[in-house]
C-alpha positions as protocol buffer text, in pm:
chain_id: "A"
residue {
  index: 1
  type: MET
  ca { x: -534 y: -948 z: 2247 }
}
residue {
  index: 2
  type: PHE
  ca { x: -884 y: -806 z: 2254 }
}
residue {
  index: 3
  type: GLY
  ca { x: -1067 y: -1145 z: 2202 }
}
residue {
  index: 4
  type: PHE
  ca { x: -1130 y: -1093 z: 1840 }
}
residue {
  index: 5
  type: GLY
  ca { x: -1143 y: -1424 z: 1670 }
}
residue {
  index: 6
  type: LYS
  ca { x: -1049 y: -1501 z: 1310 }
}
residue {
  index: 7
  type: LYS
  ca { x: -1330 y: -1483 z: 1083 }
}
residue {
  index: 8
  type: ALA
  ca { x: -1357 y: -1657 z: 756 }
}
residue {
  index: 9
  type: LYS
  ca { x: -1260 y: -1432 z: 454 }
}
residue {
  index: 10
  type: LYS
  ca { x: -1548 y: -1284 z: 258 }
}
residue {
  index: 11
  type: PRO
  ca { x: -1461 y: -1283 z: -93 }
}
residue {
  index: 12
  type: ASP
  ca { x: -1644 y: -940 z: -135 }
}
residue {
  index: 13
  type: GLY
  ca { x: -1480 y: -798 z: 179 }
}
residue {
  index: 14
  type: ILE
  ca { x: -1243 y: -503 z: 185 }
}
residue {
  index: 15
  type: ASP
  ca { x: -902 y: -511 z: 363 }
}
residue {
  index: 16
  type: ILE
  ca { x: -727 y: -206 z: 498 }
}
residue {
  index: 17
  type: LEU
  ca { x: -366 y: -167 z: 577 }
}
residue {
  index: 18
  type: ILE
  ca { x: -261 y: 109 z: 801 }
}
residue {
  index: 19
  type: ILE
  ca { x: 84 y: 224 z: 688 }
}
residue {
  index: 20
  type: LYS
  ca { x: 287 y: 482 z: 907 }
}
residue {
  index: 21
  type: ALA
  ca { x: 543 y: 713 z: 747 }
}
residue {
  index: 22
  type: ASP
  ca { x: 694 y: 881 z: 1055 }
}
residue {
  index: 23
  type: GLU
  ca { x: 891 y: 1134 z: 845 }
}
residue {
  index: 24
  type: ALA
  ca { x: 634 y: 1245 z: 613 }
}
residue {
  index: 25
  type: LYS
  ca { x: 532 y: 1611 z: 601 }
}
residue {
  index: 26
  type: ASN
  ca { x: 176 y: 1594 z: 456 }
}
residue {
  index: 27
  type: ARG
  ca { x: 39 y: 1277 z: 627 }
}
residue {
  index: 28
  type: ASN
  ca { x: 182 y: 1036 z: 863 }
}
residue {
  index: 29
  type: ILE
  ca { x: -83 y: 760 z: 817 }
}
residue {
  index: 30
  type: TYR
  ca { x: -213 y: 596 z: 502 }
}
residue {
  index: 31
  type: GLN
  ca { x: -502 y: 357 z: 513 }
}
residue {
  index: 32
  type: VAL
  ca { x: -479 y: 152 z: 205 }
}
residue {
  index: 33
  type: ALA
  ca { x: -798 y: -25 z: 91 }
}
residue {
  index: 34
  type: PHE
  ca { x: -824 y: -319 z: -145 }
}
residue {
  index: 35
  type: PRO
  ca { x: -1040 y: -642 z: -209 }
}
residue {
  index: 36
  type: SER
  ca { x: -994 y: -907 z: 40 }
}
residue {
  index: 37
  type: LEU
  ca { x: -968 y: -1159 z: -239 }
}
residue {
  index: 38
  type: VAL
  ca { x: -626 y: -1045 z: -312 }
}
residue {
  index: 39
  type: ALA
  ca { x: -520 y: -945 z: 18 }
}
residue {
  index: 40
  type: ASN
  ca { x: -231 y: -1195 z: 68 }
}
residue {
  index: 41
  type: ASP
  ca { x: -64 y: -1110 z: -258 }
}
residue {
  index: 42
  type: ILE
  ca { x: -85 y: -727 z: -195 }
}
residue {
  index: 43
  type: LEU
  ca { x: 28 y: -766 z: 176 }
}
residue {
  index: 44
  type: SER
  ca { x: 318 y: -985 z: 61 }
}
residue {
  index: 45
  type: MET
  ca { x: 435 y: -730 z: -190 }
}
residue {
  index: 46
  type: LEU
  ca { x: 416 y: -445 z: 34 }
}
residue {
  index: 47
  type: GLN
  ca { x: 591 y: -633 z: 319 }
}
residue {
  index: 48
  type: LYS
  ca { x: 869 y: -707 z: 80 }
}
residue {
  index: 49
  type: LEU
  ca { x: 894 y: -336 z: -10 }
}
residue {
  index: 50
  type: GLU
  ca { x: 888 y: -238 z: 357 }
}
residue {
  index: 51
  type: LYS
  ca { x: 1176 y: -465 z: 428 }
}
residue {
  index: 52
  type: SER
  ca { x: 1383 y: -368 z: 112 }
}
residue {
  index: 53
  type: LYS
  ca { x: 1649 y: -119 z: 80 }
}
residue {
  index: 54
  type: LEU
  ca { x: 1415 y: 64 z: -148 }
}
residue {
  index: 55
  type: ASN
  ca { x: 1216 y: 190 z: 157 }
}
residue {
  index: 56
  type: THR
  ca { x: 1385 y: 519 z: 203 }
}
residue {
  index: 57
  type: GLN
  ca { x: 1282 y: 882 z: 153 }
}
residue {
  index: 58
  type: ASN
  ca { x: 1528 y: 919 z: -112 }
}
residue {
  index: 59
  type: VAL
  ca { x: 1371 y: 649 z: -319 }
}
residue {
  index: 60
  type: LEU
  ca { x: 1000 y: 656 z: -223 }
}
residue {
  index: 61
  type: GLY
  ca { x: 963 y: 1020 z: -117 }
}
residue {
  index: 62
  type: GLU
  ca { x: 720 y: 1111 z: 159 }
}
residue {
  index: 63
  type: ILE
  ca { x: 622 y: 745 z: 222 }
}
residue {
  index: 64
  type: GLY
  ca { x: 988 y: 637 z: 251 }
}
residue {
  index: 65
  type: GLY
  ca { x: 1075 y: 454 z: 558 }
}
residue {
  index: 66
  type: PHE
  ca { x: 720 y: 350 z: 598 }
}
residue {
  index: 67
  type: ARG
  ca { x: 602 y: 59 z: 820 }
}
residue {
  index: 68
  type: ILE
  ca { x: 284 y: -151 z: 803 }
}
residue {
  index: 69
  type: VAL
  ca { x: 124 y: -120 z: 1154 }
}
residue {
  index: 70
  type: THR
  ca { x: -233 y: -287 z: 1114 }
}
residue {
  index: 71
  type: HIS
  ca { x: -413 y: -507 z: 878 }
}
residue {
  index: 72
  type: LEU
  ca { x: -786 y: -508 z: 911 }
}
residue {
  index: 73
  type: GLU
  ca { x: -929 y: -812 z: 728 }
}
residue {
  index: 74
  type: ALA
  ca { x: -1260 y: -874 z: 538 }
}
residue {
  index: 75
  type: LEU
  ca { x: -1459 y: -565 z: 640 }
}
residue {
  index: 76
  type: THR
  ca { x: -1798 y: -542 z: 498 }
}
residue {
  index: 77
  type: GLY
  ca { x: -1758 y: -147 z: 519 }
}
residue {
  index: 78
  type: TYR
  ca { x: -1628 y: 153 z: 685 }
}
residue {
  index: 79
  type: ASP
  ca { x: -1748 y: 499 z: 788 }
}
residue {
  index: 80
  type: VAL
  ca { x: -1521 y: 802 z: 784 }
}
residue {
  index: 81
  type: LEU
  ca { x: -1628 y: 1014 z: 1073 }
}
residue {
  index: 82
  type: ASP
  ca { x: -1388 y: 1310 z: 1014 }
}
residue {
  index: 83
  type: ASP
  ca { x: -1430 y: 1422 z: 650 }
}
residue {
  index: 84
  type: ALA
  ca { x: -1199 y: 1721 z: 699 }
}
residue {
  index: 85
  type: ASP
  ca { x: -903 y: 1495 z: 797 }
}
residue {
  index: 86
  type: ILE
  ca { x: -727 y: 1350 z: 485 }
}
residue {
  index: 87
  type: GLU
  ca { x: -572 y: 1066 z: 697 }
}
residue {
  index: 88
  type: ALA
  ca { x: -925 y: 945 z: 779 }
}
residue {
  index: 89
  type: HIS
  ca { x: -986 y: 847 z: 418 }
}
residue {
  index: 90
  type: PRO
  ca { x: -868 y: 520 z: 295 }
}
residue {
  index: 91
  type: VAL
  ca { x: -661 y: 540 z: -34 }
}
residue {
  index: 92
  type: GLU
  ca { x: -743 y: 286 z: -301 }
}
residue {
  index: 93
  type: ILE
  ca { x: -472 y: 42 z: -381 }
}
residue {
  index: 94
  type: GLN
  ca { x: -460 y: 158 z: -739 }
}
residue {
  index: 95
  type: ASP
  ca { x: -383 y: 531 z: -622 }
}
residue {
  index: 96
  type: PHE
  ca { x: -121 y: 415 z: -367 }
}
residue {
  index: 97
  type: ALA
  ca { x: 49 y: 193 z: -624 }
}
residue {
  index: 98
  type: ASN
  ca { x: 42 y: 487 z: -865 }
}
residue {
  index: 99
  type: MET
  ca { x: 191 y: 716 z: -613 }
}
residue {
  index: 100
  type: LEU
  ca { x: 480 y: 489 z: -548 }
}
residue {
  index: 101
  type: LEU
  ca { x: 526 y: 393 z: -917 }
}
residue {
  index: 102
  type: ARG
  ca { x: 543 y: 739 z: -1040 }
}
residue {
  index: 103
  type: ARG
  ca { x: 838 y: 802 z: -790 }
}
residue {
  index: 104
  type: LEU
  ca { x: 1012 y: 494 z: -878 }
}
residue {
  index: 105
  type: GLU
  ca { x: 976 y: 554 z: -1266 }
}
residue {
  index: 106
  type: ALA
  ca { x: 1104 y: 907 z: -1236 }
}
residue {
  index: 107
  type: LEU
  ca { x: 1424 y: 787 z: -1036 }
}
residue {
  index: 108
  type: ASP
  ca { x: 1467 y: 497 z: -1284 }
}
residue {
  index: 109
  type: GLU
  ca { x: 1451 y: 737 z: -1589 }
}
residue {
  index: 110
  type: ASN
  ca { x: 1712 y: 951 z: -1426 }
}
residue {
  index: 111
  type: GLY
  ca { x: 1928 y: 642 z: -1364 }
}
residue {
  index: 112
  type: ASP
  ca { x: 1927 y: 694 z: -995 }
}
residue {
  index: 113
  type: LEU
  ca { x: 1808 y: 348 z: -904 }
}
residue {
  index: 114
  type: GLY
  ca { x: 2035 y: 105 z: -1081 }
}
residue {
  index: 115
  type: GLU
  ca { x: 1918 y: -243 z: -1160 }
}
residue {
  index: 116
  type: SER
  ca { x: 1801 y: -511 z: -911 }
}
residue {
  index: 117
  type: GLU
  ca { x: 1562 y: -793 z: -885 }
}
residue {
  index: 118
  type: ASP
  ca { x: 1368 y: -626 z: -605 }
}
residue {
  index: 119
  type: LEU
  ca { x: 1332 y: -314 z: -802 }
}
residue {
  index: 120
  type: ALA
  ca { x: 1204 y: -515 z: -1103 }
}
residue {
  index: 121
  type: PHE
  ca { x: 958 y: -713 z: -894 }
}
residue {
  index: 122
  type: ILE
  ca { x: 816 y: -425 z: -702 }
}
residue {
  index: 123
  type: MET
  ca { x: 786 y: -198 z: -1015 }
}
residue {
  index: 124
  type: GLY
  ca { x: 599 y: -491 z: -1199 }
}
residue {
  index: 125
  type: GLU
  ca { x: 360 y: -547 z: -902 }
}
residue {
  index: 126
  type: LEU
  ca { x: 299 y: -175 z: -872 }
}
residue {
  index: 127
  type: THR
  ca { x: 229 y: -148 z: -1236 }
}
residue {
  index: 128
  type: MET
  ca { x: -40 y: -435 z: -1227 }
}
residue {
  index: 129
  type: LEU
  ca { x: -189 y: -284 z: -918 }
}
residue {
  index: 130
  type: ARG
  ca { x: -204 y: 68 z: -1087 }
}
residue {
  index: 131
  type: ASP
  ca { x: -348 y: -61 z: -1399 }
}
residue {
  index: 132
  type: GLY
  ca { x: -615 y: -280 z: -1232 }
}
residue {
  index: 133
  type: SER
  ca { x: -496 y: -607 z: -1368 }
}
residue {
  index: 134
  type: PHE
  ca { x: -392 y: -738 z: -1028 }
}
residue {
  index: 135
  type: VAL
  ca { x: -718 y: -648 z: -855 }
}
residue {
  index: 136
  type: PRO
  ca { x: -1038 y: -800 z: -984 }
}
residue {
  index: 137
  type: GLN
  ca { x: -1269 y: -524 z: -1108 }
}
residue {
  index: 138
  type: THR
  ca { x: -1625 y: -509 z: -951 }
}
């Protein structure tokens, strides 16, 4: 649309997903940052969660009903120009996964979720993201 061409992925780059949660009270936009090296896996998992029946406020809390609006690929850096605005600060994928996983674990412990393959897959992926085993440590 703007004439930006695809550039070769840089293994040491940073990808950022801009995720919108229209019904959230505290923040409507999350910028989720992660290494470009694992971008396809993370994007695929979050798109699966976005399309699943788990993507509701009853299940995911504030982020429920989210949609991924932009994927910025292979950045070499970024500057936050408004330090006072929490939405201006990217959230590391480990922190974002931890936020979602805490919510799912609490509902699962209460028996509010039931059993499903989607739930098992998403919780497994989020656990690996939270623990850092999914994303290479630098």
